[in-house]
KOLDO-906058 format. One record per residue (C-alpha): residue in one letter; residue number from 1; x, y, z. Coordinates in Angstrom, 3 decimals. Each point is the difference from the previous one (the first is absolute). Example, Ala and Ser with C-alpha at 12.3 -4.5 7.8 and 13.67 -1.06 7.14 Angstrom:
BEGIN
<rec><code>A</code><pos>1</pos><x>12.300</x><y>-4.500</y><z>7.800</z></rec>
<rec><code>S</code><pos>2</pos><x>1.370</x><y>3.440</y><z>-0.660</z></rec>
end
This chain:
BEGIN
<rec><code>M</code><pos>1</pos><x>21.295</x><y>-6.976</y><z>23.018</z></rec>
<rec><code>V</code><pos>2</pos><x>-3.840</x><y>0.391</y><z>-0.283</z></rec>
<rec><code>T</code><pos>3</pos><x>-1.740</x><y>1.019</y><z>-3.143</z></rec>
<rec><code>G</code><pos>4</pos><x>-3.638</x><y>1.780</y><z>-0.034</z></rec>
<rec><code>A</code><pos>5</pos><x>1.187</x><y>1.176</y><z>3.508</z></rec>
<rec><code>S</code><pos>6</pos><x>-2.102</x><y>3.279</y><z>0.063</z></rec>
<rec><code>S</code><pos>7</pos><x>-3.148</x><y>-1.698</y><z>0.934</z></rec>
<rec><code>G</code><pos>8</pos><x>-2.060</x><y>-3.263</y><z>0.968</z></rec>
<rec><code>L</code><pos>9</pos><x>2.043</x><y>-3.029</y><z>0.442</z></rec>
<rec><code>G</code><pos>10</pos><x>3.404</x><y>1.615</y><z>-0.916</z></rec>
<rec><code>V</code><pos>11</pos><x>-0.380</x><y>2.432</y><z>3.122</z></rec>
<rec><code>E</code><pos>12</pos><x>-0.780</x><y>-3.105</y><z>2.217</z></rec>
<rec><code>Y</code><pos>13</pos><x>2.971</x><y>-1.912</y><z>-1.357</z></rec>
<rec><code>A</code><pos>14</pos><x>2.368</x><y>3.104</y><z>0.810</z></rec>
<rec><code>R</code><pos>15</pos><x>-1.548</x><y>0.357</y><z>3.490</z></rec>
<rec><code>Q</code><pos>16</pos><x>0.247</x><y>-3.679</y><z>0.900</z></rec>
<rec><code>L</code><pos>17</pos><x>3.367</x><y>-0.517</y><z>-1.464</z></rec>
<rec><code>A</code><pos>18</pos><x>1.794</x><y>3.141</y><z>1.376</z></rec>
<rec><code>P</code><pos>19</pos><x>0.724</x><y>-1.461</y><z>3.564</z></rec>
<rec><code>A</code><pos>20</pos><x>2.237</x><y>-2.632</y><z>-1.723</z></rec>
<rec><code>C</code><pos>21</pos><x>1.899</x><y>2.376</y><z>-2.492</z></rec>
<rec><code>E</code><pos>22</pos><x>2.826</x><y>2.358</y><z>0.019</z></rec>
<rec><code>S</code><pos>23</pos><x>-0.925</x><y>1.604</y><z>-3.155</z></rec>
<rec><code>M</code><pos>24</pos><x>-3.155</x><y>-0.138</y><z>-2.374</z></rec>
<rec><code>I</code><pos>25</pos><x>-0.479</x><y>0.956</y><z>-3.435</z></rec>
<rec><code>L</code><pos>26</pos><x>-3.652</x><y>1.391</y><z>-0.751</z></rec>
<rec><code>V</code><pos>27</pos><x>-1.229</x><y>0.022</y><z>-3.671</z></rec>
<rec><code>A</code><pos>28</pos><x>-3.158</x><y>1.682</y><z>-1.323</z></rec>
<rec><code>R</code><pos>29</pos><x>-1.023</x><y>2.790</y><z>-2.354</z></rec>
<rec><code>R</code><pos>30</pos><x>-1.551</x><y>2.159</y><z>2.833</z></rec>
<rec><code>E</code><pos>31</pos><x>3.096</x><y>1.546</y><z>1.621</z></rec>
<rec><code>D</code><pos>32</pos><x>-1.987</x><y>2.067</y><z>2.479</z></rec>
<rec><code>L</code><pos>33</pos><x>-1.476</x><y>-2.905</y><z>1.504</z></rec>
<rec><code>L</code><pos>34</pos><x>3.370</x><y>-1.933</y><z>0.118</z></rec>
<rec><code>H</code><pos>35</pos><x>1.747</x><y>2.725</y><z>1.802</z></rec>
<rec><code>Q</code><pos>36</pos><x>-3.117</x><y>0.175</y><z>2.562</z></rec>
<rec><code>L</code><pos>37</pos><x>0.506</x><y>-3.767</y><z>0.791</z></rec>
<rec><code>A</code><pos>38</pos><x>3.710</x><y>0.181</y><z>0.092</z></rec>
<rec><code>E</code><pos>39</pos><x>-0.431</x><y>2.842</y><z>2.648</z></rec>
<rec><code>D</code><pos>40</pos><x>-2.347</x><y>-2.214</y><z>1.952</z></rec>
<rec><code>L</code><pos>41</pos><x>2.384</x><y>-2.949</y><z>-0.195</z></rec>
<rec><code>R</code><pos>42</pos><x>2.823</x><y>2.048</y><z>1.395</z></rec>
<rec><code>Q</code><pos>43</pos><x>-1.919</x><y>1.200</y><z>2.855</z></rec>
<rec><code>C</code><pos>44</pos><x>-0.932</x><y>-3.464</y><z>1.009</z></rec>
<rec><code>W</code><pos>45</pos><x>3.375</x><y>-1.288</y><z>-0.643</z></rec>
<rec><code>P</code><pos>46</pos><x>2.952</x><y>2.626</y><z>0.400</z></rec>
<rec><code>G</code><pos>47</pos><x>3.208</x><y>-1.176</y><z>-1.870</z></rec>
<rec><code>L</code><pos>48</pos><x>-2.146</x><y>-1.536</y><z>-2.922</z></rec>
<rec><code>V</code><pos>49</pos><x>1.297</x><y>1.034</y><z>-3.335</z></rec>
<rec><code>V</code><pos>50</pos><x>-3.015</x><y>0.502</y><z>-2.524</z></rec>
<rec><code>H</code><pos>51</pos><x>0.581</x><y>0.728</y><z>-3.581</z></rec>
<rec><code>C</code><pos>52</pos><x>-2.960</x><y>1.502</y><z>-1.958</z></rec>
<rec><code>L</code><pos>53</pos><x>-0.048</x><y>-0.738</y><z>-3.864</z></rec>
<rec><code>N</code><pos>54</pos><x>-2.641</x><y>1.567</y><z>-2.365</z></rec>
<rec><code>V</code><pos>55</pos><x>-0.005</x><y>-2.663</y><z>-2.622</z></rec>
<rec><code>D</code><pos>56</pos><x>-2.653</x><y>-0.654</y><z>-2.667</z></rec>
<rec><code>L</code><pos>57</pos><x>0.194</x><y>-3.640</y><z>-0.333</z></rec>
<rec><code>T</code><pos>58</pos><x>-1.756</x><y>0.058</y><z>-3.350</z></rec>
<rec><code>L</code><pos>59</pos><x>3.037</x><y>1.644</y><z>-1.668</z></rec>
<rec><code>E</code><pos>60</pos><x>3.069</x><y>-2.249</y><z>-0.770</z></rec>
<rec><code>A</code><pos>61</pos><x>2.170</x><y>3.064</y><z>0.375</z></rec>
<rec><code>D</code><pos>62</pos><x>-1.008</x><y>0.655</y><z>3.709</z></rec>
<rec><code>R</code><pos>63</pos><x>0.515</x><y>-3.628</y><z>0.937</z></rec>
<rec><code>H</code><pos>64</pos><x>3.617</x><y>0.223</y><z>-1.608</z></rec>
<rec><code>S</code><pos>65</pos><x>0.718</x><y>3.308</y><z>1.937</z></rec>
<rec><code>L</code><pos>66</pos><x>-1.079</x><y>-1.667</y><z>3.134</z></rec>
<rec><code>F</code><pos>67</pos><x>2.566</x><y>-2.840</y><z>-0.659</z></rec>
<rec><code>A</code><pos>68</pos><x>2.515</x><y>2.667</y><z>-0.837</z></rec>
<rec><code>W</code><pos>69</pos><x>-0.642</x><y>1.904</y><z>3.395</z></rec>
<rec><code>M</code><pos>70</pos><x>0.339</x><y>-3.261</y><z>1.971</z></rec>
<rec><code>E</code><pos>71</pos><x>3.269</x><y>-0.955</y><z>-1.631</z></rec>
<rec><code>Q</code><pos>72</pos><x>1.408</x><y>3.555</y><z>0.605</z></rec>
<rec><code>K</code><pos>73</pos><x>-0.948</x><y>-0.346</y><z>3.744</z></rec>
<rec><code>K</code><pos>74</pos><x>1.150</x><y>-3.369</y><z>0.312</z></rec>
<rec><code>L</code><pos>75</pos><x>-3.445</x><y>-1.128</y><z>1.263</z></rec>
<rec><code>V</code><pos>76</pos><x>-0.965</x><y>-3.756</y><z>-0.279</z></rec>
<rec><code>P</code><pos>77</pos><x>-3.363</x><y>-0.527</y><z>1.518</z></rec>
<rec><code>D</code><pos>78</pos><x>-0.151</x><y>-3.399</y><z>1.883</z></rec>
<rec><code>L</code><pos>79</pos><x>-3.730</x><y>0.172</y><z>-0.384</z></rec>
<rec><code>L</code><pos>80</pos><x>-2.115</x><y>1.102</y><z>-3.235</z></rec>
<rec><code>V</code><pos>81</pos><x>-3.499</x><y>0.562</y><z>0.407</z></rec>
<rec><code>N</code><pos>82</pos><x>-1.733</x><y>0.187</y><z>-3.334</z></rec>
<rec><code>N</code><pos>83</pos><x>-3.168</x><y>1.485</y><z>1.309</z></rec>
<rec><code>A</code><pos>84</pos><x>-0.824</x><y>2.768</y><z>-2.692</z></rec>
<rec><code>G</code><pos>85</pos><x>-3.035</x><y>-0.971</y><z>-2.033</z></rec>
<rec><code>M</code><pos>86</pos><x>-3.093</x><y>1.170</y><z>-1.723</z></rec>
<rec><code>G</code><pos>87</pos><x>-3.268</x><y>-1.209</y><z>-1.292</z></rec>
<rec><code>D</code><pos>88</pos><x>-2.828</x><y>0.584</y><z>-2.397</z></rec>
<rec><code>Y</code><pos>89</pos><x>-3.628</x><y>-1.033</y><z>0.472</z></rec>
<rec><code>G</code><pos>90</pos><x>-2.491</x><y>-0.346</y><z>-2.749</z></rec>
<rec><code>E</code><pos>91</pos><x>-0.217</x><y>-1.834</y><z>-3.130</z></rec>
<rec><code>F</code><pos>92</pos><x>3.155</x><y>-0.553</y><z>-2.040</z></rec>
<rec><code>S</code><pos>93</pos><x>-1.600</x><y>1.234</y><z>-3.430</z></rec>
<rec><code>S</code><pos>94</pos><x>-0.724</x><y>3.496</y><z>1.617</z></rec>
<rec><code>A</code><pos>95</pos><x>3.004</x><y>0.637</y><z>1.751</z></rec>
<rec><code>E</code><pos>96</pos><x>2.522</x><y>2.869</y><z>-0.780</z></rec>
<rec><code>W</code><pos>97</pos><x>3.018</x><y>-1.411</y><z>-1.449</z></rec>
<rec><code>P</code><pos>98</pos><x>2.345</x><y>2.328</y><z>1.899</z></rec>
<rec><code>K</code><pos>99</pos><x>-1.160</x><y>-1.188</y><z>3.350</z></rec>
<rec><code>L</code><pos>100</pos><x>0.198</x><y>-3.759</y><z>-1.022</z></rec>
<rec><code>D</code><pos>101</pos><x>3.618</x><y>0.853</y><z>-1.320</z></rec>
<rec><code>A</code><pos>102</pos><x>1.182</x><y>1.761</y><z>3.395</z></rec>
<rec><code>M</code><pos>103</pos><x>-1.496</x><y>-3.014</y><z>1.812</z></rec>
<rec><code>L</code><pos>104</pos><x>2.137</x><y>-2.608</y><z>-1.930</z></rec>
<rec><code>Q</code><pos>105</pos><x>2.837</x><y>2.193</y><z>0.373</z></rec>
<rec><code>V</code><pos>106</pos><x>-0.282</x><y>0.353</y><z>3.729</z></rec>
<rec><code>N</code><pos>107</pos><x>-1.321</x><y>-3.620</y><z>1.079</z></rec>
<rec><code>V</code><pos>108</pos><x>1.887</x><y>-1.942</y><z>-2.528</z></rec>
<rec><code>T</code><pos>109</pos><x>3.003</x><y>1.870</y><z>-1.650</z></rec>
<rec><code>A</code><pos>110</pos><x>1.120</x><y>2.126</y><z>2.854</z></rec>
<rec><code>L</code><pos>111</pos><x>-0.112</x><y>-2.752</y><z>2.640</z></rec>
<rec><code>T</code><pos>112</pos><x>2.126</x><y>-2.263</y><z>-2.446</z></rec>
<rec><code>H</code><pos>113</pos><x>2.258</x><y>2.611</y><z>-0.681</z></rec>
<rec><code>L</code><pos>114</pos><x>0.859</x><y>0.894</y><z>3.828</z></rec>
<rec><code>C</code><pos>115</pos><x>0.426</x><y>-3.699</y><z>0.498</z></rec>
<rec><code>H</code><pos>116</pos><x>2.356</x><y>-0.193</y><z>-2.771</z></rec>
<rec><code>G</code><pos>117</pos><x>1.596</x><y>3.183</y><z>1.054</z></rec>
<rec><code>V</code><pos>118</pos><x>0.877</x><y>-0.813</y><z>3.798</z></rec>
<rec><code>L</code><pos>119</pos><x>0.745</x><y>-3.812</y><z>-0.325</z></rec>
<rec><code>P</code><pos>120</pos><x>3.579</x><y>0.133</y><z>-1.271</z></rec>
<rec><code>A</code><pos>121</pos><x>0.937</x><y>2.077</y><z>2.996</z></rec>
<rec><code>M</code><pos>122</pos><x>-2.008</x><y>-2.049</y><z>2.410</z></rec>
<rec><code>I</code><pos>123</pos><x>1.815</x><y>-3.167</y><z>-1.336</z></rec>
<rec><code>A</code><pos>124</pos><x>3.390</x><y>1.579</y><z>0.245</z></rec>
<rec><code>S</code><pos>125</pos><x>-0.721</x><y>1.162</y><z>3.525</z></rec>
<rec><code>G</code><pos>126</pos><x>-1.143</x><y>-3.508</y><z>0.954</z></rec>
<rec><code>R</code><pos>127</pos><x>-3.260</x><y>1.190</y><z>1.401</z></rec>
<rec><code>G</code><pos>128</pos><x>-3.518</x><y>1.388</y><z>-0.876</z></rec>
<rec><code>N</code><pos>129</pos><x>-3.770</x><y>-0.604</y><z>0.071</z></rec>
<rec><code>I</code><pos>130</pos><x>-2.778</x><y>1.047</y><z>-2.395</z></rec>
<rec><code>I</code><pos>131</pos><x>-3.722</x><y>0.421</y><z>0.766</z></rec>
<rec><code>N</code><pos>132</pos><x>-1.976</x><y>0.394</y><z>-3.203</z></rec>
<rec><code>V</code><pos>133</pos><x>-3.585</x><y>1.269</y><z>0.824</z></rec>
<rec><code>S</code><pos>134</pos><x>-2.625</x><y>-2.015</y><z>-2.240</z></rec>
<rec><code>S</code><pos>135</pos><x>-3.419</x><y>-0.560</y><z>0.861</z></rec>
<rec><code>L</code><pos>136</pos><x>-2.793</x><y>-2.597</y><z>0.390</z></rec>
<rec><code>A</code><pos>137</pos><x>-0.951</x><y>0.931</y><z>-3.475</z></rec>
<rec><code>S</code><pos>138</pos><x>2.912</x><y>-1.837</y><z>-1.255</z></rec>
<rec><code>A</code><pos>139</pos><x>-1.705</x><y>-3.211</y><z>0.708</z></rec>
<rec><code>L</code><pos>140</pos><x>-3.010</x><y>0.206</y><z>-2.270</z></rec>
<rec><code>P</code><pos>141</pos><x>-1.092</x><y>2.183</y><z>-3.128</z></rec>
<rec><code>I</code><pos>142</pos><x>-2.331</x><y>2.986</y><z>1.081</z></rec>
<rec><code>P</code><pos>143</pos><x>-2.207</x><y>1.520</y><z>-2.735</z></rec>
<rec><code>D</code><pos>144</pos><x>0.206</x><y>3.901</y><z>0.431</z></rec>
<rec><code>F</code><pos>145</pos><x>3.315</x><y>-0.550</y><z>1.568</z></rec>
<rec><code>T</code><pos>146</pos><x>1.453</x><y>-1.692</y><z>-3.107</z></rec>
<rec><code>V</code><pos>147</pos><x>3.226</x><y>1.466</y><z>-0.280</z></rec>
<rec><code>Y</code><pos>148</pos><x>0.868</x><y>0.646</y><z>3.646</z></rec>
<rec><code>A</code><pos>149</pos><x>-0.712</x><y>-3.611</y><z>0.855</z></rec>
<rec><code>A</code><pos>150</pos><x>2.153</x><y>-1.145</y><z>-2.966</z></rec>
<rec><code>T</code><pos>151</pos><x>2.826</x><y>2.013</y><z>1.351</z></rec>
<rec><code>K</code><pos>152</pos><x>-0.151</x><y>-1.289</y><z>3.375</z></rec>
<rec><code>A</code><pos>153</pos><x>-0.109</x><y>-3.547</y><z>-1.412</z></rec>
<rec><code>Y</code><pos>154</pos><x>3.380</x><y>1.180</y><z>-1.607</z></rec>
<rec><code>V</code><pos>155</pos><x>1.327</x><y>1.099</y><z>3.435</z></rec>
<rec><code>T</code><pos>156</pos><x>-0.943</x><y>-3.059</y><z>1.812</z></rec>
<rec><code>S</code><pos>157</pos><x>1.516</x><y>-2.366</y><z>-2.679</z></rec>
<rec><code>F</code><pos>158</pos><x>3.022</x><y>2.280</y><z>-0.295</z></rec>
<rec><code>S</code><pos>159</pos><x>0.695</x><y>0.004</y><z>3.703</z></rec>
<rec><code>E</code><pos>160</pos><x>-0.245</x><y>-3.793</y><z>0.213</z></rec>
<rec><code>A</code><pos>161</pos><x>2.383</x><y>-0.746</y><z>-2.841</z></rec>
<rec><code>L</code><pos>162</pos><x>2.507</x><y>2.637</y><z>0.997</z></rec>
<rec><code>R</code><pos>163</pos><x>-0.176</x><y>-1.437</y><z>3.681</z></rec>
<rec><code>M</code><pos>164</pos><x>1.268</x><y>-3.497</y><z>-1.520</z></rec>
<rec><code>E</code><pos>165</pos><x>2.653</x><y>1.717</y><z>-1.838</z></rec>
<rec><code>L</code><pos>166</pos><x>1.177</x><y>1.737</y><z>3.074</z></rec>
<rec><code>R</code><pos>167</pos><x>0.161</x><y>-2.870</y><z>2.404</z></rec>
<rec><code>D</code><pos>168</pos><x>3.699</x><y>-0.793</y><z>-0.435</z></rec>
<rec><code>F</code><pos>169</pos><x>0.708</x><y>3.735</y><z>0.920</z></rec>
<rec><code>D</code><pos>170</pos><x>-2.320</x><y>-0.183</y><z>3.147</z></rec>
<rec><code>I</code><pos>171</pos><x>-2.097</x><y>3.209</y><z>-1.346</z></rec>
<rec><code>P</code><pos>172</pos><x>-3.508</x><y>-0.791</y><z>1.160</z></rec>
<rec><code>V</code><pos>173</pos><x>-2.801</x><y>1.316</y><z>-2.354</z></rec>
<rec><code>L</code><pos>174</pos><x>-3.727</x><y>0.292</y><z>1.341</z></rec>
<rec><code>A</code><pos>175</pos><x>-3.209</x><y>0.723</y><z>-2.056</z></rec>
<rec><code>V</code><pos>176</pos><x>-2.244</x><y>1.769</y><z>2.274</z></rec>
<rec><code>C</code><pos>177</pos><x>-3.523</x><y>-0.547</y><z>-1.063</z></rec>
<rec><code>P</code><pos>178</pos><x>-2.491</x><y>1.979</y><z>1.810</z></rec>
<rec><code>G</code><pos>179</pos><x>-3.754</x><y>0.322</y><z>-0.720</z></rec>
<rec><code>P</code><pos>180</pos><x>-1.976</x><y>3.686</y><z>0.153</z></rec>
<rec><code>V</code><pos>181</pos><x>1.934</x><y>2.329</y><z>2.484</z></rec>
<rec><code>H</code><pos>182</pos><x>-1.076</x><y>3.466</y><z>1.299</z></rec>
<rec><code>T</code><pos>183</pos><x>2.429</x><y>2.067</y><z>-1.955</z></rec>
<rec><code>G</code><pos>184</pos><x>-0.359</x><y>2.534</y><z>-2.906</z></rec>
<rec><code>F</code><pos>185</pos><x>0.296</x><y>-2.720</y><z>-2.433</z></rec>
<rec><code>G</code><pos>186</pos><x>-3.568</x><y>-0.259</y><z>-0.936</z></rec>
<rec><code>K</code><pos>187</pos><x>-0.590</x><y>3.724</y><z>-0.517</z></rec>
<rec><code>V</code><pos>188</pos><x>2.835</x><y>0.185</y><z>-2.620</z></rec>
<rec><code>A</code><pos>189</pos><x>-1.280</x><y>-3.174</y><z>-1.682</z></rec>
<rec><code>M</code><pos>190</pos><x>-3.531</x><y>1.300</y><z>-0.434</z></rec>
<rec><code>R</code><pos>191</pos><x>-0.706</x><y>1.892</y><z>-3.354</z></rec>
<rec><code>M</code><pos>192</pos><x>-2.942</x><y>2.135</y><z>1.406</z></rec>
<rec><code>T</code><pos>193</pos><x>1.272</x><y>2.405</y><z>2.576</z></rec>
<rec><code>D</code><pos>194</pos><x>-3.437</x><y>-0.144</y><z>1.725</z></rec>
<rec><code>A</code><pos>195</pos><x>0.065</x><y>-3.770</y><z>0.249</z></rec>
<rec><code>D</code><pos>196</pos><x>-0.537</x><y>-1.537</y><z>3.504</z></rec>
<rec><code>G</code><pos>197</pos><x>3.069</x><y>-2.367</y><z>-0.600</z></rec>
<rec><code>I</code><pos>198</pos><x>0.725</x><y>-3.625</y><z>-1.352</z></rec>
<rec><code>P</code><pos>199</pos><x>-2.801</x><y>-2.342</y><z>0.911</z></rec>
<rec><code>S</code><pos>200</pos><x>1.205</x><y>-2.170</y><z>2.762</z></rec>
<rec><code>R</code><pos>201</pos><x>-1.444</x><y>-1.815</y><z>3.089</z></rec>
<rec><code>E</code><pos>202</pos><x>1.184</x><y>2.266</y><z>3.200</z></rec>
<rec><code>G</code><pos>203</pos><x>0.561</x><y>-3.443</y><z>2.144</z></rec>
<rec><code>F</code><pos>204</pos><x>2.931</x><y>-0.724</y><z>-2.648</z></rec>
<rec><code>Y</code><pos>205</pos><x>2.001</x><y>3.139</y><z>0.644</z></rec>
<rec><code>T</code><pos>206</pos><x>3.196</x><y>-0.374</y><z>1.857</z></rec>
<rec><code>E</code><pos>207</pos><x>1.686</x><y>3.091</y><z>1.813</z></rec>
<rec><code>P</code><pos>208</pos><x>3.341</x><y>1.242</y><z>-1.437</z></rec>
<rec><code>E</code><pos>209</pos><x>1.657</x><y>-0.871</y><z>3.317</z></rec>
<rec><code>V</code><pos>210</pos><x>-1.057</x><y>-3.664</y><z>-0.137</z></rec>
<rec><code>V</code><pos>211</pos><x>1.301</x><y>-0.343</y><z>-3.675</z></rec>
<rec><code>V</code><pos>212</pos><x>3.260</x><y>1.475</y><z>0.780</z></rec>
<rec><code>A</code><pos>213</pos><x>0.614</x><y>-1.710</y><z>3.391</z></rec>
<rec><code>E</code><pos>214</pos><x>-0.994</x><y>-3.654</y><z>-1.454</z></rec>
<rec><code>S</code><pos>215</pos><x>2.191</x><y>0.548</y><z>-3.109</z></rec>
<rec><code>I</code><pos>216</pos><x>3.020</x><y>1.109</y><z>2.407</z></rec>
<rec><code>R</code><pos>217</pos><x>-0.615</x><y>-3.233</y><z>1.836</z></rec>
<rec><code>A</code><pos>218</pos><x>-0.320</x><y>-2.010</y><z>-3.212</z></rec>
<rec><code>L</code><pos>219</pos><x>3.494</x><y>1.163</y><z>-1.247</z></rec>
<rec><code>R</code><pos>220</pos><x>1.636</x><y>-0.917</y><z>3.278</z></rec>
<rec><code>A</code><pos>221</pos><x>-1.685</x><y>-3.327</y><z>-0.245</z></rec>
<rec><code>D</code><pos>222</pos><x>1.442</x><y>-0.389</y><z>-3.595</z></rec>
<rec><code>K</code><pos>223</pos><x>-3.572</x><y>-0.369</y><z>-1.559</z></rec>
<rec><code>A</code><pos>224</pos><x>-0.421</x><y>0.189</y><z>-3.584</z></rec>
<rec><code>R</code><pos>225</pos><x>-3.392</x><y>1.532</y><z>0.025</z></rec>
<rec><code>V</code><pos>226</pos><x>-2.249</x><y>1.715</y><z>2.725</z></rec>
<rec><code>Y</code><pos>227</pos><x>-4.065</x><y>0.801</y><z>-0.167</z></rec>
<rec><code>P</code><pos>228</pos><x>-0.068</x><y>2.471</y><z>2.727</z></rec>
<rec><code>G</code><pos>229</pos><x>-3.152</x><y>-0.442</y><z>2.412</z></rec>
<rec><code>W</code><pos>230</pos><x>-1.469</x><y>-3.574</y><z>0.690</z></rec>
<rec><code>K</code><pos>231</pos><x>-3.157</x><y>0.838</y><z>-1.996</z></rec>
<rec><code>I</code><pos>232</pos><x>2.100</x><y>0.876</y><z>-3.022</z></rec>
<rec><code>A</code><pos>233</pos><x>2.317</x><y>-3.168</y><z>0.505</z></rec>
<rec><code>L</code><pos>234</pos><x>-3.148</x><y>-2.151</y><z>0.506</z></rec>
<rec><code>L</code><pos>235</pos><x>-1.502</x><y>1.638</y><z>-3.392</z></rec>
<rec><code>A</code><pos>236</pos><x>3.110</x><y>-0.565</y><z>-1.830</z></rec>
<rec><code>A</code><pos>237</pos><x>0.392</x><y>-3.790</y><z>1.095</z></rec>
<rec><code>G</code><pos>238</pos><x>-3.752</x><y>-0.491</y><z>-1.481</z></rec>
<rec><code>I</code><pos>239</pos><x>0.894</x><y>1.740</y><z>-3.119</z></rec>
<rec><code>S</code><pos>240</pos><x>3.241</x><y>-2.253</y><z>-0.408</z></rec>
<rec><code>I</code><pos>241</pos><x>-2.221</x><y>-3.232</y><z>0.003</z></rec>
<rec><code>L</code><pos>242</pos><x>-2.814</x><y>1.299</y><z>-2.372</z></rec>
<rec><code>P</code><pos>243</pos><x>0.089</x><y>-1.037</y><z>-3.573</z></rec>
<rec><code>M</code><pos>244</pos><x>0.057</x><y>2.932</y><z>-2.600</z></rec>
<rec><code>A</code><pos>245</pos><x>-3.374</x><y>-1.101</y><z>-1.155</z></rec>
<rec><code>V</code><pos>246</pos><x>-1.531</x><y>0.837</y><z>3.301</z></rec>
<rec><code>I</code><pos>247</pos><x>2.034</x><y>3.184</y><z>0.118</z></rec>
<rec><code>R</code><pos>248</pos><x>-1.299</x><y>1.175</y><z>-3.349</z></rec>
<rec><code>A</code><pos>249</pos><x>-3.435</x><y>-0.650</y><z>1.015</z></rec>
<rec><code>V</code><pos>250</pos><x>0.086</x><y>1.847</y><z>3.302</z></rec>
<rec><code>Q</code><pos>251</pos><x>1.721</x><y>2.867</y><z>-1.718</z></rec>
<rec><code>I</code><pos>252</pos><x>-2.520</x><y>0.324</y><z>-2.722</z></rec>
<rec><code>G</code><pos>253</pos><x>-2.630</x><y>-0.455</y><z>2.621</z></rec>
<rec><code>R</code><pos>254</pos><x>1.168</x><y>3.076</y><z>1.851</z></rec>
<rec><code>R</code><pos>255</pos><x>-0.355</x><y>2.050</y><z>-2.885</z></rec>
<rec><code>S</code><pos>256</pos><x>-3.544</x><y>-1.052</y><z>-1.133</z></rec>
end
């Protein structure tokens, strides 16, 4: 099951996982794009069963409906890819609360709820895997991305702890922490429709194909966390050894 499957990394996860699947559940709000992706997948891999579910993950009722549908169909995913996410770029004090609330619901509440909803069946079946898409932003506080970075810090910490809890059940949990990726994420995160995008050095961008391929390899290697792309991995290693005082000074300097 792949959430946020109508665009970006979600589409790429579906495409790269399809050859190893008998059936796939694609979850997103844009149903037309889901059906288009499903048709493309079926043409490439005849016999693949693709279920498209129009779900608004910000709504608890929609999430419960998803669980009820899976129970009715007797479908237990052996891999949950919590890819759905959203951001908000700009100062916290001027943010619109509905957008912040939606981000918290998708990035934190829905991700947690989906893990909680599928785990009993995974444990009962004796198999399962979870990929939670976090971000390099989880490694440090980022001004103008205040809430987004905090939600991703939650995702990474939650994934690490959940992984420890599930070791006895042989259910791997992987936190995927990409840097900037060329998807539609930046456009949605921006508050001004005419803005060029979130400031970021082009050299640090990683292609979606690389992010997904490296995360699948990391899951198979039973790694706890992966920073796709060698530049992002190197940057993450550097951040991990910097004291917070230095990180604060660098972040303040960037905004000056």
